[in-house]
C-alpha positions in Angstrom: 3.8 22.8 24.0 2.6 19.3 23.5 5.2 16.6 23.2 3.0 14.3 21.2 2.1 14.0 17.5 -1.3 15.4 16.3 -4.3 13.0 16.8 -4.2 10.5 14.0 -0.6 11.2 13.0 2.4 8.9 13.9 6.0 9.3 15.0 8.3 6.6 13.3 11.0 5.7 15.8 13.8 3.7 14.2 12.2 0.2 14.8 8.9 1.4 13.4 10.6 3.1 10.5 12.4 -0.2 9.8 9.1 -1.9 9.7 7.6 0.5 7.3 10.7 0.4 5.1 10.7 -3.4 5.0 7.1 -3.3 3.8 7.9 -0.6 1.2 10.8 -2.6 -0.1 8.7 -5.7 -0.6 6.1 -3.7 -2.4 8.8 -2.3 -4.7 10.3 -5.8 -5.4 6.8 -7.3 -6.5 5.8 -4.2 -8.4 9.1 -4.4 -10.4 8.5 -8.1 -10.9 5.2 -7.2 -12.5 6.8 -4.6 -14.7 5.5 -1.5 -13.0 7.8 1.6 -12.7 7.7 4.2 -9.8 6.5 7.7 -10.0 5.5 10.4 -7.5 3.5 13.7 -7.4 3.0 16.7 -5.2 1.5 16.3 -1.7 -0.6 19.5 -2.4 -3.1 19.7 -5.2 -5.9 22.0 -6.2 -9.0 21.2 -4.2 -11.1 20.9 -7.3 -9.1 17.9 -8.4 -10.9 15.9 -5.7 -14.3 17.7 -5.5 -15.2 16.8 -9.1 -15.0 13.1 -9.1 -14.1 11.6 -5.8 -17.4 11.5 -4.1 -18.9 13.3 -1.1 -17.2 11.1 1.6 -13.7 11.9 0.6 -14.4 15.5 -0.1 -15.7 15.9 3.6 -12.4 14.5 4.8 -10.1 16.9 3.0 -7.3 18.8 4.7 -8.0 21.9 2.6 -7.0 25.6 2.9 -6.4 28.8 0.8 -2.7 29.3 0.0 -0.9 32.7 0.0 -1.7 32.9 -3.8 -5.5 32.8 -3.1 -5.8 29.2 -4.4 -8.0 26.5 -2.7 -5.6 23.6 -2.1 -5.7 20.2 -0.4 -3.4 17.7 1.0 -3.7 14.6 -1.2 -6.2 12.2 0.3 -5.5 9.6 -2.5 -3.3 9.2 -5.5 -5.5 8.3 -8.4 -6.6 11.9 -9.3 -2.9 12.9 -9.4 -2.1 10.0 -11.6 -5.0 10.9 -14.0 -3.7 14.5 -14.1 -0.2 13.4 -14.8 -1.1 10.9 -17.5 -3.5 13.4 -19.0 -0.7 15.9 -19.4 1.5 13.6 -21.4 -1.0 11.0 -22.8 0.2 11.1 -26.4 3.9 10.5 -25.4 3.5 7.7 -22.9 3.8 4.1 -24.2 0.6 2.1 -23.6 -0.4 0.5 -21.3 1.1 2.8 -18.6 2.2 0.6 -15.7 3.0 2.8 -12.8 3.2 2.6 -9.0 3.8 4.9 -6.1 4.1 4.9 -2.3 2.8 8.4 -1.2 1.7 9.7 2.2 -2.0 10.5 2.1 -4.1 12.7 4.5 -7.8 12.4 5.5 -9.3 14.1 8.4 -11.6 11.3 9.6 -12.6 9.5 12.8 -9.7 7.4 14.2 -10.3 3.7 14.8 -8.3 0.6 14.6 -6.6 0.5 11.2 -7.6 3.9 10.2 -5.7 7.1 11.1 -5.5 10.6 9.6 -2.4 10.0 7.6 -0.8 6.8 6.2 1.5 5.6 3.5 -0.2 3.8 0.6 1.0 1.7 -2.3 -0.7 2.7 -5.4 -0.5 0.5 -8.6 -2.3 1.5 -11.8 -2.7 0.3 -15.5 -3.8 2.9 -18.0 -4.7 2.2 -21.5 -6.0 -1.4 -21.4 -9.6 -2.4 -21.4 -9.3 -6.2 -21.5 -10.4 -8.2 -18.4 -6.8 -9.7 -18.3 -5.6 -6.3 -17.0 -8.1 -6.6 -14.1 -6.8 -10.1 -13.3 -3.2 -8.9 -13.5 -4.1 -6.0 -11.0 -5.7 -8.2 -8.4 -2.9 -10.8 -8.7 -0.3 -8.2 -8.3 -2.1 -7.1 -4.9 -2.2 -10.7 -3.8 1.4 -11.4 -4.6 2.3 -8.2 -2.6 0.8 -9.9 0.4 2.1 -13.3 -0.3 5.7 -11.8 -0.5 5.1 -10.6 3.1 4.3 -14.2 4.2 0.6 -14.1 4.0 -1.2 -17.2 2.5 -4.7 -18.0 1.3 -5.5 -19.0 4.8 -4.9 -15.5 6.0 -6.4 -13.4 3.2 -9.1 -13.3 0.5 -9.9 -10.9 -2.3 -13.6 -10.2 -2.8 -14.6 -8.7 -6.1 -17.7 -7.4 -7.9 -18.6 -5.4 -11.0 -20.5 -2.2 -10.9 -21.9 -2.9 -14.4 -23.2 -6.3 -13.2 -24.7 -4.8 -10.2 -26.4 -2.1 -12.3 -27.9 -4.8 -14.5 -29.2 -6.6 -11.5 -30.8 -3.5 -10.0 -32.4 -2.7 -13.3 -33.7 -6.3 -13.5 -35.3 -5.8 -10.1 -36.8 -2.5 -11.4 -34.9 -0.4 -8.9 -35.2 3.3 -9.7 -31.9 4.8 -11.3 -31.9 7.7 -8.7 -31.8 5.0 -5.9 -28.6 3.4 -7.3 -26.2 5.4 -5.2 -28.1 4.7 -2.0 -28.2 1.1 -2.8 -24.3 1.1 -3.2 -24.0 2.8 0.2 -26.1 0.0 1.9 -24.1 -2.7 0.1 -20.9 -1.3 1.1 -21.9 -1.9 4.8 -23.8 -5.1 4.2 -21.4 -7.2 6.3 -21.0 -4.6 9.0 -24.7 -4.0 10.0 -27.7 -6.2 10.7 -29.7 -7.2 7.6 -32.8 -5.6 9.0 -31.0 -2.3 9.2 -29.9 -2.8 5.6 -33.4 -3.6 4.5 -34.8 -0.5 6.3 -32.3 1.7 4.5 -33.1 0.3 1.1 -36.9 0.9 1.7 -36.0 4.5 2.7 -34.1 4.9 -0.5 -37.3 4.0 -2.5 -37.1 0.2 -2.9 -40.0 -2.0 -2.0 -39.6 -4.8 0.6 -39.8 -7.3 -2.3 -37.1 -5.5 -4.2 -34.8 -5.6 -1.1 -35.5 -9.3 -0.5 -34.6 -10.0 -4.2 -31.4 -8.1 -4.0 -30.4 -9.9 -0.7 -31.1 -13.2 -2.4 -28.8 -12.4 -5.2 -26.0 -11.5 -2.7 -26.5 -14.6 -0.9 -26.5 -16.7 -4.0 -23.2 -15.3 -5.3 -21.7 -15.6 -1.8 -22.5 -19.3 -1.6 -22.0 -20.5 -5.1 -19.8 -17.9 -6.7 -22.3 -17.4 -9.5 -25.8 -18.2 -10.3 -26.7 -14.7 -11.5 -28.6 -14.4 -14.7 -30.1 -11.3 -16.3 -32.5 -10.3 -19.1 -30.3 -8.1 -21.4 -33.0 -6.1 -23.1 -32.1 -3.6 -25.7 -30.5 -0.9 -23.8 -26.8 -0.3 -24.3 -26.2 -0.4 -20.6 -28.0 -3.7 -20.3 -25.7 -5.1 -22.9 -22.6 -3.7 -21.2 -23.8 -5.4 -17.9 -24.4 -8.7 -19.7 -20.9 -8.6 -21.3 -19.4 -7.9 -17.8 -21.2 -10.8 -16.4 -19.8 -13.0 -19.0 -16.3 -11.6 -18.4 -16.3 -12.6 -14.8 -15.6 -16.3 -15.7 -12.6 -15.3 -17.8 -11.4 -13.0 -14.9 -11.5 -15.9 -12.5 -9.7 -18.2 -15.0 -6.9 -15.7 -15.6 -6.4 -15.1 -11.8 -6.0 -18.8 -11.3 -3.4 -19.1 -14.1 -1.4 -16.1 -12.8 -1.4 -17.3 -9.0 -0.8 -21.0 -9.9 -3.7 -22.0 -7.9 -7.5 -22.4 -8.2 -9.0 -18.9 -8.2 -11.5 -19.9 -5.5 -8.6 -20.2 -3.0 -7.9 -16.4 -3.4 -10.8 -14.5 -4.9 -14.6 -14.6 -4.2 -17.4 -12.9 -6.0 -19.3 -10.7 -3.6 -22.0 -8.3 -4.7 -21.5 -6.2 -1.5 -18.1 -4.9 -2.8 -18.9 -1.6 -4.4 -16.0 0.7 -3.2 -17.0 4.2 -1.9 -15.3 6.4 -4.5 -17.5 7.7 -7.2 -15.2 7.2 -10.2 -15.2 3.4 -10.4 -16.8 1.9 -13.5 -16.2 -1.9 -13.7 -14.6 -4.7 -11.7 -13.8 -3.6 -8.2 -12.1 -5.6 -5.4 -11.1 -5.5 -1.8 -8.7 -7.8 0.1 -9.5 -8.8 3.7 -8.1 -10.9 6.4 -10.1 -14.1 6.7 -10.7 -13.9 10.4 -12.6 -10.7 9.8 -10.7 -8.7 12.6 -9.5 -5.7 10.5 -10.7 -3.4 7.8 -9.9 -4.0 4.3 -6.2 -4.3 3.5 -6.4 -3.2 0.0 -8.9 -2.0 -2.5 -9.3 -0.8 -6.0 -10.8 -1.5 -9.5 -11.6 0.0 -12.9 -12.1 3.7 -13.4 -12.5 4.1 -17.1 -13.8 7.6 -17.2 -11.4 9.4 -14.8 -8.8 10.5 -17.3 -11.4 12.2 -19.6 -12.8 13.9 -16.5 -9.3 15.2 -15.7 -9.2 16.9 -19.2 -7.2 14.1 -20.9 -8.0 11.5 -23.5 -10.7 8.8 -22.8 -8.4 6.0 -21.8 -9.4 2.9 -19.9 -7.7 2.6 -16.5 -7.7 0.6 -13.3 -5.7 0.5 -10.1 -5.5 -0.3 -6.3 -4.4 1.2 -3.1 -2.9 -0.7 -0.2 -2.3 1.2 3.0 0.4 0.6 5.6 -1.8 0.8 8.7 -4.0 -2.2 8.4 -1.3 -4.2 6.8 1.2 -3.5 9.7 -1.4 -4.6 12.2 -2.1 -7.8 10.3 1.6 -8.7 9.8 2.1 -8.2 13.6 -0.9 -10.2 14.5 0.6 -13.1 12.4 4.2 -12.5 13.8 5.4 -11.7 10.3 6.8 -8.3 10.9 10.2 -8.6 12.3 12.6 -6.7 10.2 15.1 -5.6 12.9 17.3 -2.6 12.8 20.1 -2.4 10.3 23.4 -3.5 11.8 26.6 -1.5 11.9 29.6 -2.9 10.1 32.3 -1.5 12.3 32.8 0.5 15.4 36.3 2.1 15.6 37.6 2.3 19.1 40.9 3.8 20.6 43.1 2.6 23.5 44.7 6.1 23.9 43.0 9.3 24.7 45.4 11.7 22.9 44.9 13.7 19.8 47.0 11.2 17.7 44.7 8.4 18.6 41.6 10.6 17.8 43.0 11.4 14.5 43.8 7.6 13.8 40.3 6.7 14.6 38.9 9.4 12.2 41.2 8.4 9.5 40.3 4.7 9.7 36.6 5.5 9.8 36.9 7.5 6.8 38.8 4.9 5.0 36.1 2.2 5.9 33.2 4.6 4.8 34.8 5.3 1.4 35.0 1.4 1.1 31.2 1.3 1.5 31.1 0.2 5.2 28.8 1.7 7.9 31.0 3.0 10.7 30.5 4.6 14.0 33.0 5.8 16.8 32.9 7.8 20.0 33.2 11.5 19.7 34.7 11.8 23.3 37.2 9.3 24.5 36.2 6.9 27.3 37.6 3.6 28.5 38.0 0.8 26.0 35.4 -1.2 27.9 32.9 1.5 27.5 33.7 2.0 23.9 33.1 -1.8 23.3 29.8 -1.6 25.2 28.6 1.3 23.0 29.6 -0.8 20.0 27.3 -3.6 21.1 24.5 -1.0 21.8 25.0 0.3 18.3 24.5 -3.3 16.9 28.0 -3.3 15.4 29.3 -6.5 13.9 32.9 -5.8 14.6 35.0 -3.5 16.5 38.4 -2.2 15.3 40.6 -1.2 18.1 43.3 1.4 17.4 46.4 0.7 19.7 48.3 3.4 21.5 51.3 2.9 19.3 49.3 2.4 16.0 51.2 5.1 14.2 54.5 3.3 14.8 53.3 -0.4 14.4 50.5 0.2 11.8 48.5 -2.6 13.7 44.9 -2.8 14.8 42.9 -5.4 16.6 39.5 -6.5 15.0 37.1 -8.1 17.3 33.9 -10.1 16.2 31.3 -8.8 18.6 29.1 -11.8 18.0 31.6 -14.5 18.8 34.2 -12.6 20.7 37.0 -13.8 18.5 39.7 -11.2 17.7 42.9 -10.8 15.7 45.6 -8.3 15.6 46.4 -7.5 11.9 48.5 -4.9 9.8 46.2 -2.0 9.1 47.3 -1.6 5.3 46.6 -5.2 4.3 43.4 -5.5 6.4 41.8 -2.4 5.1 42.2 -3.5 1.6 40.1 -6.6 2.3 37.6 -5.0 4.8 
């Protein structure tokens, strides 16, 4: 039998678990500061929950099987469909806007590479029931503050955002066929990861002319260099008007972000038309957060998905959210020397001078008293020399050792030793335990 974990899965030894726990605690602290409350859902869901709206890429990565009841089920690859299902089930009773977060373990069968495994823990933060662009600004600022709380600055990270409604408007203005939109999204999603000639060739294969591809690239470059400069003829179509309204809302979005972060928005967010997000259910502003050195995959991503609740059988409520995985983030924090949580320290190690049954009982009694007082305590199950016990106490990262004397029952005295400084004092057990 193999002694290793499955490919793409991780063992969390105590130090690695402490790192993960420190990140999760920081996530929770910031989420609570923003008024979000925690929830969770099942790790196994009906396969159709993902096949309906998530898009072909994620469906192809599902861990799916038929259970003993004959149902097609899948390990959750993302949390948003579960959130949509849960909110839809109680939509009328929930106060709006819903502000929830969770930290589930997710599973996707995909090719392993740096920053991407087949399982990971992911922070999910969502707002349901609010259509105003202020909610979009709130969301990206929450994500950025999650990273600021872990020690990252504007020199380390940047959020790049776009809006699918604006992108659709631009494509319509360039007379791009509607049935080519999905292919254009796919090309733009890889715009910074492949040569421009390759992108142009894929656009032509999707049905665009070379002139249309050049015009689209010019818009991408203009936004990247100036943070704006996009204009559009709105026409009469409702979708045209929606795109024009979204284009106007981007300025307010950037203003709100700057106000929330207490810094010019350009220090933290950049408009980038190549940010489209891969999942099929996004409908409005989308964003991804990257390390500025460009050495890692996206740290975080999300956006607005206004139609998903209705697709899940619930009311047609506006919604938006983001996910931030632990794999890329852990690598970035390690690269920057910011991930040093350390293992938790033990409050006391109880040692015994004597090797008799009376001493063993005294050790257990004292350990129990200290634990009931809320202290963390360890002791040796088998007696060894006092020196060995104190060495074990240091290995266990104990702050203090409490040494039970041979005549402890008669004298009620113990010696308390500070294992950091070496200082020790012999004290009466009854008075010391009350203050421990």
